[in-house]
C-alpha positions as CSV (number, residue, x, y, z in Angstrom):
1,I,5.1,-35.4,-5.0
2,F,1.7,-33.8,-3.6
3,V,-0.2,-33.7,-6.3
4,K,0.7,-37.5,-7.8
5,K,-0.8,-38.6,-4.5
6,R,-3.5,-36.4,-4.0
7,Y,-4.9,-36.5,-7.8
8,P,-3.7,-40.0,-8.7
9,Q,-6.5,-39.8,-11.6
10,Y,-5.1,-36.8,-13.5
11,V,-2.2,-38.0,-15.5
12,P,-0.4,-35.7,-18.0
13,R,0.3,-36.3,-21.4
14,G,2.3,-34.8,-24.3
15,R,4.2,-31.6,-24.3
16,I,3.0,-28.4,-24.1
17,S,4.3,-25.4,-27.6
18,D,7.1,-23.7,-28.2
19,E,5.0,-20.7,-28.2
20,I,3.3,-21.8,-24.6
21,R,6.8,-22.8,-23.4
22,R,8.3,-18.9,-24.2
23,S,4.8,-17.0,-22.7
24,L,5.1,-18.7,-19.6
25,W,8.9,-17.7,-19.6
26,K,8.1,-14.3,-20.6
27,D,5.3,-14.0,-17.8
28,I,7.8,-15.7,-15.2
29,L,10.5,-13.4,-15.8
30,S,8.4,-10.1,-15.7
31,V,6.6,-11.5,-12.0
32,T,10.8,-11.8,-11.1
33,V,11.2,-8.3,-11.9
34,Y,8.3,-7.2,-10.0
35,K,9.2,-8.7,-7.0
36,L,12.5,-7.8,-7.0
37,R,11.5,-4.4,-6.8
38,D,9.4,-4.5,-4.2
39,I,12.0,-6.2,-2.3
40,S,14.3,-3.3,-3.3
41,R,12.3,-0.8,-2.1
42,N,13.8,-0.6,1.5
43,S,16.7,-3.2,0.8
44,F,18.5,-0.2,-1.2
45,D,17.6,1.6,1.9
46,N,19.4,-0.4,4.3
47,I,22.5,-1.0,2.8
48,V,22.9,2.9,2.0
49,I,22.2,4.1,5.3
50,S,24.6,1.4,6.8
51,S,27.3,2.4,4.2
52,F,27.5,6.3,4.2
53,L,25.4,6.8,7.8
54,G,26.8,3.8,10.0
55,L,25.0,1.3,11.7
56,V,23.4,3.5,14.8
57,V,22.4,5.5,12.5
58,L,20.5,2.6,10.7
59,S,19.1,1.3,13.9
60,N,17.6,4.3,15.1
61,Y,16.0,4.4,11.3
62,Q,14.7,0.8,11.8
63,N,13.2,1.4,14.6
64,Y,10.7,3.9,12.6
65,Y,10.8,1.5,10.0
66,M,9.6,-1.5,11.8
67,V,6.4,0.1,12.7
68,V,5.8,1.4,9.7
69,T,5.7,-2.6,8.3
70,L,2.4,-3.0,11.1
71,P,-0.2,-0.8,8.5
72,N,2.0,-3.1,5.1
73,L,1.2,-5.9,6.9
74,L,-2.2,-4.9,7.0
75,L,-3.2,-3.2,3.8
76,S,-1.3,-6.8,2.6
77,I,-4.0,-9.1,4.2
78,F,-6.4,-7.5,3.0
79,Y,-4.8,-7.1,-0.8
80,N,-4.6,-11.1,-0.6
81,S,-7.4,-11.4,0.4
82,I,-9.5,-9.9,-2.0
83,Q,-6.8,-10.8,-5.0
84,P,-8.7,-13.7,-6.1
85,S,-11.8,-12.8,-6.2
86,M,-10.7,-10.1,-8.3
87,G,-9.2,-12.7,-10.7
88,N,-12.7,-14.6,-10.3
89,C,-14.4,-11.1,-11.2
90,I,-11.6,-10.8,-14.3
91,A,-12.4,-14.4,-15.5
92,M,-16.4,-14.4,-15.4
93,E,-17.6,-10.3,-16.0
94,S,-17.5,-8.0,-17.7
95,V,-15.0,-5.4,-18.1
96,E,-17.9,-2.8,-16.9
97,G,-18.7,-5.4,-13.8
98,T,-14.7,-5.8,-13.2
99,Y,-14.6,-1.5,-13.1
100,S,-17.6,-1.5,-10.9
101,V,-15.5,-4.4,-8.2
102,Y,-12.6,-2.5,-8.6
103,K,-14.0,0.8,-7.6
104,K,-15.2,-0.2,-4.5
105,N,-11.7,-1.9,-3.8
106,V,-10.0,1.2,-4.5
107,F,-12.2,3.1,-2.4
108,I,-11.3,0.4,0.7
109,L,-7.6,0.8,-0.1
110,E,-7.5,3.9,-0.4
111,F,-9.3,4.8,2.8
112,L,-6.8,2.4,5.0
113,G,-3.8,3.8,3.4
114,G,-4.8,6.9,4.1
115,W,-6.4,6.1,8.0
116,F,-3.0,4.2,8.4
117,A,-0.5,7.6,7.2
118,I,-2.3,10.0,9.4
119,C,-2.2,7.3,11.9
120,Y,1.7,6.7,11.7
121,G,2.3,10.5,11.4
122,L,0.3,11.4,13.9
123,L,1.3,8.5,16.8
124,I,5.0,7.6,16.3
125,Q,7.2,10.4,18.0
126,D,4.9,9.6,20.9
127,F,5.5,6.0,20.8
128,I,9.2,6.4,19.9
129,V,9.2,8.3,23.4
130,I,7.1,6.0,25.3
131,W,8.8,2.7,23.9
132,L,12.7,3.6,23.3
133,G,12.8,7.0,25.3
134,A,13.5,10.8,24.0
135,D,16.8,10.1,22.6
136,Y,16.3,7.5,19.8
137,L,13.9,10.3,18.5
138,M,14.5,10.9,14.8
139,S,12.9,14.5,13.0
140,D,9.3,14.9,12.6
141,R,10.3,15.0,8.3
142,L,11.5,11.7,8.6
143,A,7.9,10.5,10.3
144,M,5.8,12.4,8.2
145,L,7.8,11.1,4.6
146,L,7.0,7.6,6.3
147,A,3.5,8.3,6.4
148,L,3.6,9.5,3.1
149,F,5.2,6.1,1.7
150,I,2.1,3.8,4.0
151,Y,0.0,6.1,1.9
152,L,2.2,5.2,-1.7
153,Q,2.1,1.5,-0.7
154,A,-1.3,1.4,-0.5
155,E,-2.0,2.9,-4.3
156,N,0.9,0.6,-5.1
157,L,-0.9,-2.2,-4.2
158,L,-4.2,-1.2,-6.3
159,A,-1.8,-1.5,-8.9
160,G,-0.9,-4.8,-8.4
161,L,-4.0,-6.1,-7.7
162,M,-5.1,-5.4,-11.5
163,R,-2.1,-6.1,-12.9
164,E,-1.8,-9.4,-11.1
165,G,-5.4,-10.1,-11.7
166,A,-5.5,-9.6,-15.2
167,G,-2.6,-11.5,-16.1
168,L,-0.7,-7.8,-17.3
169,W,2.9,-8.8,-16.7
170,K,4.8,-8.4,-19.7
171,Y,4.0,-4.9,-19.7
172,G,5.5,-2.4,-17.6
173,R,8.8,-4.1,-16.5
174,I,11.0,-1.5,-17.8
175,C,9.4,0.6,-15.5
176,A,10.1,-1.8,-12.9
177,V,13.8,-1.7,-13.6
178,A,14.2,1.9,-14.2
179,E,12.7,2.3,-11.0
180,M,14.8,0.4,-9.0
181,A,17.6,2.3,-11.0
182,G,15.6,5.7,-10.3
183,N,15.6,4.7,-6.3
184,L,19.3,3.8,-6.4
185,V,20.5,6.6,-7.7
186,L,18.3,8.8,-5.7
187,N,19.1,7.3,-2.6
188,I,22.9,8.4,-2.6
189,V,22.5,11.7,-4.5
190,L,19.2,12.8,-1.8
191,L,20.9,10.4,1.7
192,L,24.6,13.3,0.5
193,W,21.8,16.5,0.4
194,L,19.1,15.4,3.2
195,G,20.1,12.6,5.2
196,V,18.4,9.8,6.4
197,E,15.0,11.8,5.2
198,G,15.8,11.7,1.5
199,I,16.3,8.1,1.6
200,V,12.6,8.1,2.3
201,L,12.0,10.5,-0.1
202,A,14.1,8.6,-3.0
203,T,11.4,5.6,-2.8
204,I,8.7,8.0,-2.4
205,L,10.0,10.0,-5.7
206,S,10.7,6.7,-7.6
207,M,7.2,5.4,-6.8
208,L,5.0,8.7,-7.6
209,F,6.7,9.2,-10.4
210,I,7.2,5.9,-11.9
211,S,5.9,3.0,-10.8
212,I,2.4,4.2,-10.1
213,P,2.0,6.6,-12.9
214,A,3.0,3.8,-15.3
215,E,1.2,0.4,-13.8
216,N,-2.6,2.9,-13.5
217,Y,-1.4,4.0,-17.1
218,I,-1.0,0.0,-18.1
219,I,-4.2,-1.2,-16.0
220,H,-6.2,1.6,-17.8
221,V,-5.0,1.5,-21.3
222,H,-4.5,-2.2,-21.7
223,F,-7.6,-3.7,-20.0
224,F,-9.9,-1.3,-18.8
225,D,-9.8,0.9,-22.3
226,S,-9.5,4.6,-21.5
227,K,-11.1,5.1,-17.7
228,L,-7.2,6.7,-17.1
229,I,-9.1,9.8,-16.4
230,D,-11.3,8.6,-13.6
231,R,-8.6,7.1,-11.9
232,L,-6.7,10.2,-12.1
233,K,-10.3,11.8,-10.1
234,Y,-10.6,9.0,-7.7
235,A,-6.8,9.4,-6.7
236,L,-7.1,13.4,-6.3
237,R,-10.3,13.3,-4.5
238,S,-8.7,10.1,-2.0
239,V,-5.5,12.6,-1.1
240,L,-8.0,15.9,-1.0
241,W,-9.3,13.4,1.8
242,T,-6.5,12.3,3.3
243,V,-5.1,16.0,3.3
244,T,-8.2,17.2,4.9
245,T,-8.3,14.4,7.8
246,A,-5.0,14.6,8.3
247,L,-5.2,18.7,9.6
248,I,-7.8,18.2,11.1
249,T,-6.6,15.3,13.2
250,G,-3.7,17.1,13.7
251,L,-5.6,20.4,14.9
252,I,-7.4,18.2,17.4
253,C,-4.3,16.1,18.5
254,S,-2.6,19.7,19.0
255,F,-5.0,20.2,22.1
256,A,-3.7,17.0,23.8
257,P,-2.5,17.3,27.5
258,K,1.2,17.4,28.0
259,I,1.6,14.3,29.8
260,Y,2.9,11.6,27.5
261,G,1.4,8.8,28.8
262,V,-1.9,10.5,28.6
263,R,-1.2,12.5,25.7
264,F,-0.4,9.2,24.0
265,V,-4.3,7.8,25.0
266,F,-5.6,10.9,23.5
267,K,-4.1,11.3,19.9
268,V,-4.9,7.2,19.6
269,F,-8.6,7.5,20.1
270,A,-8.5,11.1,17.6
271,C,-7.2,9.0,15.3
272,A,-8.9,6.0,15.3
273,F,-12.4,7.9,15.2
274,I,-12.1,11.3,13.4
275,P,-11.0,9.7,10.0
276,P,-14.1,7.0,10.0
277,I,-16.8,10.1,10.6
278,S,-14.6,12.2,8.4
279,L,-15.3,9.4,5.4
280,A,-18.9,9.0,6.7
281,V,-19.2,13.0,6.2
282,C,-17.6,13.1,2.7
283,F,-18.6,10.3,1.1
284,G,-21.5,9.0,2.8
285,H,-23.6,9.3,-0.1
286,T,-21.7,7.4,-2.5
287,E,-22.1,4.0,-3.8
288,E,-18.8,2.8,-3.0
289,F,-19.1,3.8,0.7
290,K,-23.0,2.2,1.3
291,F,-21.5,-1.2,-0.3
292,V,-18.6,-1.2,2.9
293,K,-21.6,-0.3,5.2
294,S,-23.5,-2.6,4.8
295,L,-20.6,-5.2,3.9
296,L,-19.5,-4.5,8.0
297,L,-22.8,-4.7,9.0
298,Q,-23.3,-8.1,7.3
299,I,-19.8,-9.5,9.2
300,L,-21.1,-7.7,12.5
301,F,-24.6,-9.5,12.5
302,R,-23.4,-12.9,11.1
303,K,-20.6,-12.7,13.9
304,V,-23.9,-11.8,16.6
305,N,-25.6,-14.8,15.3
306,R,-22.9,-16.6,15.5
307,N,-22.3,-16.0,18.9
308,K,-26.4,-16.4,20.3
309,N,-26.1,-20.2,18.3
């Protein structure tokens, strides 16, 4: 109705071929499978926790997971902002040109994922105490596992960025179904063994060993053609940087005062500034870092000039 009112000069005529129709329905089915997989990650967790451990444990767990949604939301905002331009780049540029843009997006998303994971892992326990009280604290292992989940979400968004931009829907549907099934089975098994920490670990394992490897394989074999080794190198580089920076930041946070309010502020400043400084020290010479730096400077100067006008 909207299209007919807005664009009355365009009148569709004729009938699409059966081949296009079948291809369209296959793509719709594939998109549906991927979306159901994404939704199932948290839905399965809530169902299993409430069924086996009760609503009290579920509510405490949701306090932690509610904070996880903030970094995931920020990652999704960045993802949604670059997805159209990435699709346009795929359509207009060569494979080599697309790969150059893709590497820059990989650098940004992996840095953001690592930064958010570090902030969550080091701040969440103090935040829960200030927000709700010490009675609502859960284990440090749960906090670390949820931080790892945040990092893997960034990796998963990277795979989705190319899959959706390049229209590689028909590949990997079985892997998406396998992740859902594996996640559900591991949820129950690991819950009985480890408790609520097993729930998060099940999601991490299903992403780490099914979803992320399969989707990166699809992207680099079916689109980039044998650049999978380069992707593994970038992933290893990102993991090493994240772990090293987390250890350094955690060491500095250990010197925070014991007073909870002051302690929390001290750790917030440490988590806010140490990862970007570490990134500049480790990757300041790279093409990707120089691109991000120039982009930030352009945004800053544009804002300053707008304020002057």
